C-alpha positions, 0 to 999 in steps of 0.5 A: 930514555925517559924523555923519549917515552914521556909522550907515548907511555901516558897515552898507552897507559891511559888506553890500557887502563880504559880496556881493562876497567872492568877486569879487576876484582878486590876479593874472591867473591868477585866484587870490587871494593865499593866506596863513595867517590873521593879525591885520590891522593897521588901517593900514600904512606905505607910499606911492606915487609921486606924480602928476606932469605926465608921467602920463597921467590922466583928470580933474585932479591936484587932485580930491578923490580920485585912482585910480592904476591899475597895469595890464597890457593882456592881463589879463582882470581888468585889462580888466574893471576898465578898465570899472569905472573908466570908470563910476567916472569917469562917475559922479565925474569931472564934479565933480572928486571923482575923477581916474584915472591909468594906469601900465603894469605888463606881466607879461611871464612871463604875457603876451608881448604886453603890453609891445609894446602898452604901447609902442604906446600910449605912442608914441601919447601921444608924437604926441598927448599925454594925450587920444590916450593914452586914445583908444589904450588904451580901444581896446586893451582894447575890442579884445583878449579878454585873454591875448595874443589881440590880433594885433599888426596891430591896433595900427598899425590903431588908430594909423591910425584915430587919424590918427597920422603912421605914419612916426613911430609906426612908428619909435617902436614899433620902437625903444626911445624909450619903453621907459625910460617903461614900466619906470620906471612898472613900478618905481614900482609895484614900490617900492610893493609891487605884485605883480599886476594891476590894483592900485590906490592911492586917494590922498585930498586930505584924510585919513581920519578914524579913524571912516572908517578903522574902517569900511573895515577892518570892510568888509575884515576878511575879505580876505587881508592885502596885497589891501587896505591903508590907509596909516598917515597915512590918505591912501592905500587901496591895493586889490589886484585887479579890485574891482567898481564897488559896492566902488570906490563904497564906498571912494570915498563913504566918503572923500568924507565927509572934505570 
């Protein structure tokens, strides 16, 4: 399969990369990370905290590819990317090809409400587990227009709709029960080099081959260093910014050739 796709895939990757060259944003202020032109390394030494049973996940930890997203609920580009990932999971989730992990990265300097929204979501998870987490956060992204536009009164309404015990939820929301969860996830993002949102780490069950790495380097050659990173063991690709669906599927399809 790899040999048969070696010619068509690089061409598709280059074309896709050129079509979306203006679509990426590194921070939720809408500006790419500006750097002086430098020679881009093919791979780098970096990692991300492994997925555990405490993570919020759509799909299985045994999926061929796990997308670990660091996100801020009031970031407009995160809102757009949330829809993109829902579409990715519709395409690849059923066959256990891709799983999606969400980790909190509220940017307090830009969005004053994001941290409290993260607490609200995590308090829902305390009661209802993983499924309720996703129902709650999907509703937050659906309702907010971003940039602190979601009224705080919407959060208990979402909790009521999900039939949570409101006494317990309010006590959790107004306390500090889940604050350490948010800060711990933030720290794993900072340790992995995350500077803006959304920021995603695609973790592969099987490492990329030299050919697959070459395909991706070709596709992303014009992007600033830091927006796209490939780990030196070929097991992780880090994508900074609101990657559009066709670029996400490009990376995913390329990686799935390793099966």
